[in-house]
KEKE-3310 file (N, C-alpha, C; in steps of 0.2 Angstrom, whole numbers, plus 5000, padded with zeros to 4 digits):
npx = (4651:4660:4660:4674:4677:4688:4686:4685:4698:4702:4696:4683:4680:4663:4658:4669:4675:4672:4685:4695:4710:4724:4734:4747:4755:4770:4779:4795:4806:4820:4826:4816:4805:4796:4798:4812:4826:4834:4840:4853:4844:4831:4814:4801:4786:4779:4767:4750:4740:4726:4716:4711:4717:4728:4744:4754:4765:4779:4787:4804:4808:4822:4822:4830:4847:4858:4870:4879:4885:4868:4859:4844:4829:4812:4799:4788:4788:4793:4790:4794:4806:4813:4804:4799:4810:4827:4840:4842:4850:4850:4858:4861:4860:4850:4832:4833:4823:4818:4809:4799:4797:4809:4822:4835:4834:4824:4817:4815:4804:4792:4789:4781:4770:4759:4746:4736:4729:4726:4726:4739:4757:4767:4783:4800:4816:4828:4845:4856:4860:4850:4851:4850:4843:4829:4814:4802:4789:4781:4765:4758:4740:4728:4711:4698:4689:4684:4677)
npy = (4931:4924:4928:4924:4921:4924:4927:4922:4915:4904:4888:4877:4860:4851:4841:4842:4844:4859:4865:4874:4883:4888:4896:4896:4902:4905:4912:4912:4917:4920:4931:4936:4938:4929:4918:4914:4905:4890:4875:4862:4850:4854:4856:4865:4868:4873:4874:4869:4857:4853:4840:4830:4839:4843:4847:4855:4862:4869:4881:4889:4906:4915:4928:4935:4932:4919:4920:4911:4893:4885:4875:4867:4856:4853:4846:4831:4828:4811:4805:4808:4818:4826:4827:4839:4848:4849:4849:4864:4879:4890:4901:4907:4922:4936:4935:4925:4912:4896:4881:4867:4864:4867:4858:4858:4860:4853:4838:4821:4814:4821:4830:4831:4833:4831:4822:4824:4813:4812:4826:4837:4843:4853:4854:4860:4856:4861:4859:4865:4875:4891:4907:4920:4920:4925:4917:4912:4902:4893:4887:4880:4876:4863:4861:4850:4851:4865:4870)
npz = (4199:4211:4228:4241:4258:4269:4284:4295:4298:4294:4285:4285:4279:4277:4288:4296:4314:4324:4330:4340:4338:4348:4359:4372:4384:4396:4409:4416:4430:4435:4443:4450:4464:4467:4458:4459:4462:4454:4456:4447:4439:4442:4440:4429:4430:4416:4409:4409:4401:4395:4395:4381:4372:4357:4354:4346:4342:4351:4361:4365:4373:4374:4387:4396:4398:4403:4409:4411:4407:4403:4400:4393:4395:4385:4389:4393:4408:4415:4406:4394:4394:4387:4375:4365:4365:4365:4376:4372:4373:4384:4387:4376:4363:4371:4365:4356:4350:4351:4342:4342:4329:4323:4317:4319:4334:4339:4347:4342:4348:4350:4338:4329:4332:4349:4358:4371:4381:4393:4406:4408:4412:4402:4403:4409:4410:4420:4415:4420:4436:4439:4440:4435:4423:4411:4405:4393:4389:4376:4369:4354:4352:4349:4357:4360:4368:4371:4360)
capx = (4656:4660:4665:4677:4679:4692:4685:4686:4704:4702:4693:4681:4675:4659:4660:4674:4674:4677:4691:4697:4716:4725:4740:4749:4762:4770:4787:4801:4811:4824:4828:4809:4806:4791:4800:4818:4834:4832:4845:4853:4840:4824:4808:4798:4780:4778:4759:4745:4738:4719:4715:4708:4720:4732:4750:4757:4772:4782:4795:4806:4811:4826:4821:4838:4852:4858:4874:4884:4882:4863:4855:4837:4825:4807:4794:4784:4793:4792:4788:4799:4807:4813:4799:4800:4817:4832:4849:4843:4857:4847:4863:4863:4858:4843:4828:4834:4816:4819:4805:4798:4797:4816:4826:4841:4832:4820:4819:4811:4799:4785:4790:4775:4766:4757:4739:4734:4724:4723:4727:4746:4760:4773:4789:4804:4821:4835:4851:4860:4857:4848:4851:4849:4840:4822:4812:4796:4789:4774:4763:4751:4736:4719:4707:4694:4684:4683:4674)
capy = (4929:4920:4928:4918:4925:4921:4931:4916:4914:4896:4885:4871:4857:4849:4836:4842:4847:4866:4865:4880:4883:4893:4898:4896:4905:4907:4915:4910:4924:4918:4935:4937:4935:4925:4912:4911:4902:4881:4870:4860:4845:4856:4856:4872:4865:4879:4877:4866:4856:4851:4832:4830:4844:4841:4852:4855:4865:4874:4886:4893:4912:4919:4936:4938:4925:4916:4922:4906:4887:4883:4871:4864:4851:4855:4841:4828:4824:4805:4801:4812:4825:4832:4827:4844:4852:4845:4851:4870:4884:4897:4906:4912:4928:4937:4935:4918:4906:4889:4876:4860:4861:4868:4851:4858:4861:4848:4831:4817:4811:4825:4835:4831:4835:4826:4824:4824:4809:4817:4833:4836:4849:4854:4855:4864:4852:4864:4856:4868:4880:4895:4912:4924:4920:4923:4914:4912:4895:4894:4882:4881:4870:4861:4859:4847:4852:4871:4872)
capz = (4201:4218:4234:4247:4262:4275:4288:4301:4297:4293:4280:4286:4278:4281:4294:4303:4321:4324:4336:4339:4340:4354:4362:4381:4387:4403:4409:4421:4428:4440:4449:4452:4470:4466:4454:4464:4459:4454:4454:4441:4438:4444:4435:4428:4426:4412:4404:4410:4395:4397:4393:4374:4366:4353:4354:4338:4342:4356:4360:4373:4371:4380:4386:4397:4396:4410:4409:4411:4406:4404:4394:4397:4390:4385:4388:4398:4414:4416:4399:4388:4395:4381:4369:4363:4365:4369:4377:4371:4375:4387:4388:4370:4366:4371:4359:4352:4351:4348:4342:4341:4321:4320:4317:4322:4341:4341:4350:4338:4351:4348:4333:4323:4339:4354:4360:4379:4384:4402:4408:4409:4410:4398:4408:4407:4415:4418:4417:4425:4441:4435:4444:4432:4417:4411:4399:4392:4385:4373:4363:4349:4352:4346:4361:4356:4373:4372:4353)
cpx = (4657:4665:4667:4679:4683:4693:4686:4695:4705:4696:4690:4677:4669:4660:4666:4672:4677:4679:4695:4706:4718:4732:4741:4754:4763:4778:4790:4804:4814:4826:4822:4810:4802:4793:4807:4823:4831:4840:4846:4847:4832:4819:4803:4791:4777:4770:4757:4740:4732:4719:4710:4712:4727:4738:4753:4764:4774:4789:4797:4810:4814:4826:4826:4841:4854:4864:4881:4880:4875:4861:4848:4834:4818:4803:4789:4789:4789:4789:4793:4801:4811:4812:4800:4805:4820:4837:4847:4849:4852:4853:4865:4858:4852:4837:4828:4828:4820:4812:4804:4798:4803:4819:4831:4839:4828:4822:4813:4804:4792:4786:4785:4769:4764:4751:4739:4729:4720:4728:4736:4750:4765:4779:4795:4810:4828:4841:4858:4858:4856:4848:4848:4843:4831:4818:4804:4793:4781:4771:4757:4747:4730:4716:4699:4688:4682:4679:4668)
cpy = (4928:4925:4924:4925:4920:4925:4928:4915:4907:4894:4878:4866:4854:4842:4836:4847:4855:4867:4871:4880:4889:4894:4898:4900:4905:4910:4913:4916:4923:4924:4938:4935:4930:4917:4909:4907:4895:4880:4865:4854:4849:4857:4863:4868:4870:4880:4870:4865:4852:4843:4834:4835:4840:4847:4851:4859:4871:4875:4887:4900:4915:4926:4940:4933:4924:4919:4917:4899:4887:4880:4868:4861:4854:4848:4838:4825:4817:4802:4803:4817:4830:4830:4832:4846:4848:4848:4860:4875:4890:4902:4911:4918:4931:4937:4930:4915:4899:4885:4873:4858:4862:4861:4851:4858:4854:4842:4827:4816:4815:4831:4834:4832:4829:4827:4820:4820:4811:4822:4831:4843:4849:4856:4857:4860:4856:4858:4857:4872:4886:4902:4919:4926:4923:4921:4913:4906:4897:4888:4883:4874:4869:4857:4858:4849:4859:4874:4871)
cpz = (4209:4223:4241:4251:4267:4282:4296:4302:4297:4288:4284:4282:4281:4283:4299:4306:4320:4330:4334:4342:4345:4357:4368:4380:4394:4404:4416:4422:4435:4445:4451:4459:4470:4463:4459:4458:4459:4452:4447:4443:4441:4438:4436:4427:4422:4410:4406:4403:4398:4392:4386:4369:4364:4354:4347:4338:4348:4359:4368:4368:4375:4378:4390:4399:4405:4412:4413:4407:4408:4399:4397:4391:4390:4384:4392:4403:4416:4410:4394:4389:4392:4374:4364:4360:4369:4368:4373:4375:4377:4389:4381:4368:4367:4366:4355:4355:4349:4349:4340:4334:4320:4322:4321:4334:4345:4343:4343:4340:4349:4342:4328:4329:4345:4356:4366:4380:4389:4400:4409:4409:4405:4402:4405:4413:4414:4421:4422:4431:4437:4441:4441:4427:4417:4405:4398:4387:4382:4369:4360:4349:4350:4353:4358:4361:4374:4366:4355)
residu = (MET:ALA:THR:VAL:SER:TYR:ALA:ASP:SER:TYR:LEU:LYS:SER:LEU:GLY:VAL:LEU:ASP:ILE:PRO:GLN:GLY:PHE:MET:CYS:SER:VAL:TYR:ASP:SER:LEU:SER:SER:GLY:ASP:GLY:ASN:LEU:SER:ALA:ALA:ASP:ILE:TRP:GLU:ALA:LEU:SER:ILE:PRO:ALA:GLY:ALA:VAL:VAL:THR:GLU:VAL:GLY:ILE:ALA:ILE:LEU:THR:THR:GLU:GLY:GLY:THR:ALA:THR:ALA:ASP:VAL:GLY:LEU:THR:GLY:VAL:SER:ALA:ASP:GLY:PHE:LEU:ASP:GLY:VAL:ASN:LEU:ASN:ALA:ALA:ALA:GLY:ILE:CYS:TYR:ASN:SER:LEU:ASN:THR:THR:ALA:ALA:ALA:ASP:THR:TYR:SER:SER:GLY:HIS:TYR:PHE:SER:SER:ALA:ASP:THR:ILE:ASP:VAL:LEU:PHE:ASN:ASN:ALA:MET:ASP:ALA:GLY:LYS:TYR:MET:VAL:TRP:CYS:ARG:LEU:PHE:ASP:SER:LYS:SER:GLY)
# end
């Protein structure tokens, strides 16, 4: 009788690179003295992604609602500002999470993931002024250079 172990949480075929999967997250708090308020069209460079990484999923969670009209785009500023998420409602209930794999909130550009040939940031473009909200942006990635 054979024994199969899933102790490493993944299976690897012969000839496949051992590329570790990782997660990154960052929190923006407009009430925090360090983060401060933002005006409409301001950008938060939320996550620094290294060259050679593949980001397969991006999300934003509402920790504290803004209290007024608040929408945002999540993507790569200058390339596709809403490449991962387009027009998410940051004034929805606290605890709501949007992610790029959910077709109701995802933009088409990077819904299947994005390869970073050079280092860049995943950015949040706030479409409205922000003075009360708190948000967490996260991503799932595979980094070919950390293995």
